[in-house]
C-alpha positions in Angstrom: -0.1 0.0 -0.1 2.9 2.4 0.9 4.4 1.8 -2.5 1.1 2.8 -4.2 0.8 6.0 -2.3 4.3 6.8 -3.3 3.7 6.1 -6.8 0.6 8.5 -7.0 2.8 11.3 -5.2 5.5 10.9 -7.7 3.0 10.7 -10.5 1.4 13.8 -9.1 4.6 15.7 -9.1 5.5 14.9 -12.6 2.1 16.3 -13.7 2.4 19.5 -11.5 5.8 20.2 -12.7 5.3 20.8 -16.4 2.6 23.3 -15.9 4.7 25.4 -13.6 7.6 25.4 -16.3 5.1 26.7 -19.0 3.6 29.8 -16.9 3.3 32.9 -19.0 6.3 35.3 -18.7 5.5 38.4 -16.6 6.0 40.7 -19.8 8.3 42.2 -22.2 11.4 44.3 -21.3 11.3 47.7 -23.0 14.2 49.7 -23.4 14.1 53.4 -24.0 17.4 55.0 -25.2 17.5 59.0 -25.7 20.9 60.3 -27.1 21.8 64.1 -28.0 24.5 65.7 -30.5 24.8 68.6 -28.1 24.2 69.7 -24.5 20.6 70.4 -23.9 18.5 70.5 -20.7 14.8 69.1 -20.7 12.6 66.2 -20.1 12.3 62.7 -21.0 8.6 61.0 -20.7 8.2 57.2 -21.1 5.2 54.9 -20.4 6.3 52.7 -17.3 3.4 50.4 -16.9 0.3 49.2 -19.0 -2.9 50.7 -18.4 -6.1 48.6 -18.7 -7.2 50.8 -21.6 -6.9 53.6 -23.5 -9.8 55.4 -21.4 -7.7 54.6 -18.3 -4.6 56.1 -19.9 -6.5 59.2 -20.8 -8.1 59.8 -17.5 -4.9 59.5 -15.6 -2.0 59.5 -17.8 0.5 60.2 -15.1 -0.4 57.2 -13.5 1.5 55.2 -16.2 4.3 57.9 -17.1 7.3 58.7 -15.7 8.7 62.2 -16.4 12.4 63.0 -15.7 13.9 66.2 -15.8 17.5 65.9 -17.2 20.6 67.0 -18.9 21.4 65.5 -22.5 24.9 65.1 -23.1 26.5 64.0 -26.4 27.9 60.4 -26.4 25.9 59.9 -22.9 22.9 57.8 -23.8 20.0 58.0 -21.2 18.5 54.7 -20.7 15.0 54.0 -19.1 13.4 50.6 -18.7 10.0 49.1 -18.2 8.2 46.0 -18.2 5.1 45.8 -20.5 2.8 43.1 -21.1 1.6 44.9 -24.4 4.6 46.9 -25.8 2.9 46.9 -29.4 0.3 49.0 -27.8 2.0 50.9 -25.1 5.6 51.3 -25.7 6.3 55.2 -25.9 9.1 57.8 -24.9 9.2 61.6 -25.5 12.1 63.6 -25.0 12.4 67.5 -25.4 15.1 69.9 -24.9 16.6 73.2 -25.2 20.1 74.3 -25.3 22.5 75.2 -22.5 24.7 78.3 -22.9 27.1 78.8 -24.1 26.3 76.2 -26.7 23.4 78.3 -28.1 25.7 80.9 -29.2 27.3 78.8 -31.9 24.3 78.4 -33.9 24.7 74.6 -34.0 21.1 72.9 -33.4 21.6 69.8 -31.3 19.7 66.8 -32.4 17.8 64.3 -30.2 17.4 60.8 -31.1 15.2 58.0 -29.4 14.9 54.2 -29.6 12.5 51.6 -28.5 13.8 48.0 -27.9 11.4 45.2 -26.9 13.0 41.9 -25.6 16.6 43.3 -26.9 15.4 43.9 -30.6 15.1 47.7 -31.6 11.6 48.4 -33.1 11.3 52.2 -33.6 13.9 54.9 -33.7 13.5 58.5 -34.5 15.4 61.7 -34.8 14.5 65.7 -34.4 15.7 69.1 -33.1 13.8 70.1 -30.2 11.6 67.2 -29.4 11.6 63.7 -30.6 9.1 60.9 -30.0 9.2 57.1 -30.4 6.4 55.2 -30.2 5.1 51.5 -31.2 1.5 52.7 -32.5 0.4 56.1 -33.6 -1.1 58.2 -30.8 
């Protein structure tokens, strides 16, 4: 009898183990990267968590967006990460900046570059001068 009970316990263990091994992942790793060709001060805004719906986002976007006041410096990327269940719907980063004195006096216009990578694969890149937006969908 004891060997029959042990066989059931062992069989039950093997039945439960595969279910735990195939659990859904917690989400996708989203990496937002901002670079600049000049010295700027400004803001970066990015979605840090999935809203349950567009209506929820519209009602309280600050609950899902992080805003960082920062300095942009050439050759020093700013990198932010988030884990999103649906990055095709929600991955978004925007950066805007203004030149810092004395860099403004040269007449050169610094360019901002944004990039979104999902699970290590770059999916969006954009360049602009005073403000740049990268998104996986139209807003």
